[in-house]
N, C-alpha and C positions, 0 to 999 in steps of 0.2 A: 633508313637511308643508306645506300651502298657507299662504301669507301671508294674514292677515286684512286685506282691503283696505278702505279708507275708503269709507263709503257716501255721504259728502259731503252728508248731510242734516241734520247738527247744526252748531251754531255752533262748537263745539270743533273739529270736523274741518276747518273752514275755516282754522284757525290751527295745527293740529297734525296731523302724520302720522308714524307710526312710522318710525324710521331703517331704511331697507331693508337696508343692509350695515353693521352695527355692528362687524364684524371681518372681516379678510381671510382668517382661518384657514379652510381648506377651501373657499374660494370660487374659482371659475374666473374668471380675469382676462385679458382680451384687451388688449394694448398695441401700438399701431402706433408706428413710428419708434423701435423698441426698441434699435437698434444704437449709438446715440450720444446725447449731450446729455441733455436732460430725460427722454426716453423710456428710455434706458439706466438712468439713475439711478432712475427710477420702477419699472422692472422689478426691480432689486435691492432696493428698499425694500419693494415688494409681496411679494417672495419671502421677505424677512426677517420679514414679518408673517404668514407661513403661506399666502400666496396660491398657487394652482396656475395657472401661467402659460401663455398662448398668445401667442406673440410673432411679429411680422412687421416687416420693414424692407426697403427697396429694396436695401440693401447686403448681399450674400451673406456674404462673409468676416467682417465685423464682427459680423453677427447670430449666426453660428455661434460666434464667440468669446464673445459675451455669454452664450449658452446654456451653453457649456462652463464658464464661470466661475460661473454661478449653480448649476449642478449640483455643481461642486466644493465650493461653499460650503454644500451641503446643501439648497439650494432645489429647487423642483419646476417643471419645464417640461414640460407635457403635450404640446405641439405647437408647431412653429415652421416658418415658410416665408418665404422672401424673395419680395417682389413689390411692385408699384406700386399704391398705393391709388387713384390717379387713373384706373386702368383698371377700369371697372365689371365687365367680364366676368371679369377675374382675381379681383376681390373676391368676386363671386358664387360662383365655383368654390371659392375658399378657404373661404368660409363653409359651403358644403355639406360639404366635407371635414372641417372642424372639428366641425360638428354630428354627423357620422357617427362620428368618432373620439373626440371628447371630450364632446359634449353641448352644452347651452345655457349661455351665459355668465352669470355673476352681475354682473360689472363689465366695461364696455366703455370703453376709454380711447383717444380720438383724440388722439395726440401728434404724429404725423408732420407735418412742415411745412418749407417753404422760405421764403426772404426775398429781396427785392430792393427797393432804394430808388431814387428818381430823380424829376426834374421831368417834367411831362407832355410837354414838348417833346423830352425825351431818351428816355423810355420807349418801347420797341418793343412792337408788338402781341403778340409771342411772350412777353414778360415779363408783361403783363397776364394773358394766357391761362394761363400757368404758375402764377401765384399763385392764380387761381380754381380751376384743375383740381386742384392738390395740396392747398391749404389749405382749400378749401370743398367742392368736389365729392368729394375723398377722404373726409373725415368723413361726408358725406352717403351715399356708397356703403357705408361701414361701418355707419352707422345703418340704412339700408335692409335690409342683409343680415343683421344680427345682433340688432337690437332687437325686431322683430316676434315672434321666437321667445320672447324674454323675456316679452312681453305674453301670448302664448298659454299659456305655462307657468303663469302666475298666481302666481309666487312672488317677484315684485319684482326689484330689482336697482338698479344705478347706472350712468348714462351720464356720462362725463367728456369734455368738449370743451376742448382747450387753444386759447384765443384769444390775446390779447396786450394789452399796454397800448395798442397801435395799434388795438385793437378797441373802445377806450373813448375815446381822445383823438385829436385831429387833429394828429398828429405830422408835422413837415415832411418832405416828399419820400416819404411813405408811402402815396400814393394807391392804388397797385396792391396793396400788401400789406394796407392797411386795407380795401380792397374785399372781400378774402377773410375777414379777421378780424372785421370788423363783420358780415358775412354770417353767419359761424358763431355770433356772439353772438346774432343774431336767431333763428336756428334753435334755439339752446339755450333762449332765453327762452320761445318758444312751446312747445317740448317739455317745459319745466319744468311747465307746467300740463296739457298734453295727457296726459303719462305719470303724473301724480300719482295719478289714479284707479286705476292699475294697480300702485301701490306701487313705481314706478321713480323714483328720485331723479335729478336732473340737477345736475352741477357744471360751472360755467364758470370755467376757470382763466385768469387774466389776468396772465401774467408781465411783469415789467418787465425790468430788466437782469439777464441770467443768463449766466454765463461758460461758454458752450458753443462747439463748433466753428463753429456758425452765425455767430457774431460775426466770426470770422476769414475766413469764406468768403462772407459776404453781399455780393451784387453792389450796388455803388453806381453807378448809371448816370450817366456824365458826370464821374466823379471817378477819379483814379488812386489805388488803395489803397496804392501804394508811396510816394506823395508824403509827405514829412515832415510837412506841415501836416495831412494826413488821418490819418496814423499817430498823431499827437499826440491828435487828437480821439477816435480809437478807443481809445487808451490810457486816456483819461479815462472811457470807458464801462466798461472793465475794472475801474477802481478802485471803482466803485459797484455792480458786478455781484455777485449772490449765486451760490453754487455750485449746480450741478445737483442735488446731494444735498440741499441745503436746500430747493430747489424741490420735489423729490420728496416730502420729508416733509410739506410743506404740502399737496400734492395728496392724499396718502393720508389725512392728517388730515381734509381736506375730505370725503372719501368716507365715512369712518366716522362723521362728524358730520352727514352729509347737508347740507352747506353748498352754497348755490347759487354765490355769488361767492367764488372762492378766489384770494387774492392771495399772491404769493410774496415780496413785499417791500413795505415801507412806502411807497415813492415812488409806486407805481401806486395804492395805496389812497387816499393823500392827494390825488394828482392828480385822480382821478375824483370824489372828494368835493368838491374845489375847483371843478371844472368844473360840477357840478350846483348848488352853492350860490352861486357868484359868477360869473355868466355874463360880465359885461363885463370884470372883471379876467382871467378865463380867456382871453377873446379877445385881450386886450392881450399876455398872456404868450405865446400862440401866434404872434402877429404878430412879437414880439421873437425867438422861437425860429426862425421862418421867415427873418427877416432875417439871423440868425447863420449859418444854413445857406447862404444866398445869398452872404454874405461869405466863408464857407469855400470855396465853389465858385470865387469870383473869385480868392482867394488861391492856391488850388490851381492854377488856370490860369496865373497870373502866375509862380509858382515853377517850374512845369513848363516854361513857355516859356523862362524864364531858364536852366534846366538844359540845355535843348535847344540854346540859343544858345552856352552854354559848351562843350558837346560839339563843336559845329561849329567853334568858334574853336580848340579844341585840335587838332582834326583838321587844320585849315588850317595851323596852326603846324608840325605834324609833316610835312605835305606840303612 
């Protein structure tokens, strides 16, 4: 049954459009980055709501494990394949096979992503490129290869793009990461209006602190992750982080309510509101935050140097 699309000719239709995906039950759902973190949790949440899943991730073993666990729990996985979303040719081939085997998606979720922080004098070109290729071009490849079929089918659907608090706020040392996440935010905002006439909703997810493996593996260029000073700051992040399962529930609720901005925690919602309403105080807070990061870098360098000197001294004593 074809979805009744808005004609966009009445005042009411400028303010209201039917929710494209009011339920996951019986809907085909593509999730990238499904082997860990938010992607994994979202796959389980969507399956528990009756979604029929198509899953992908760059990690072969963990992806197979997720599929096995979802099937054991009574969920439905229609298709899965490991691959790199930053590789357009792979995504195009994957999309052709999915369409042939499964059909057109009802929900497309771009969750896969990587992270790296650092100041501009420390960031290498390969880091900038990796952020953009995985976090921005990866979702673009998925959009290119899966959304046009949804448009042609004419039954609506939902596109979900996972950005970040770093896609809304000028967080210190996040220039490379924010380049990709602000870019994805821009893509989402345009598609929010472009796809509306086709009955396809767009959700932009902006997680704040989420306790995923990405927190422990994020590359902080110029800092030693094993330094006690740095470890203490990362520990502080864990204390305010929400669970991936909590984030997944927020994402799926955003889909069934056709919400554009989806927050997974209050901190990001409040921070973005503050930035829009109070420009000068926001600038001051960002300057303070940047100074704190700079101080962390200096303390890390001092303690690392002291540790190295101590090691050398001990070695000289033994000799």
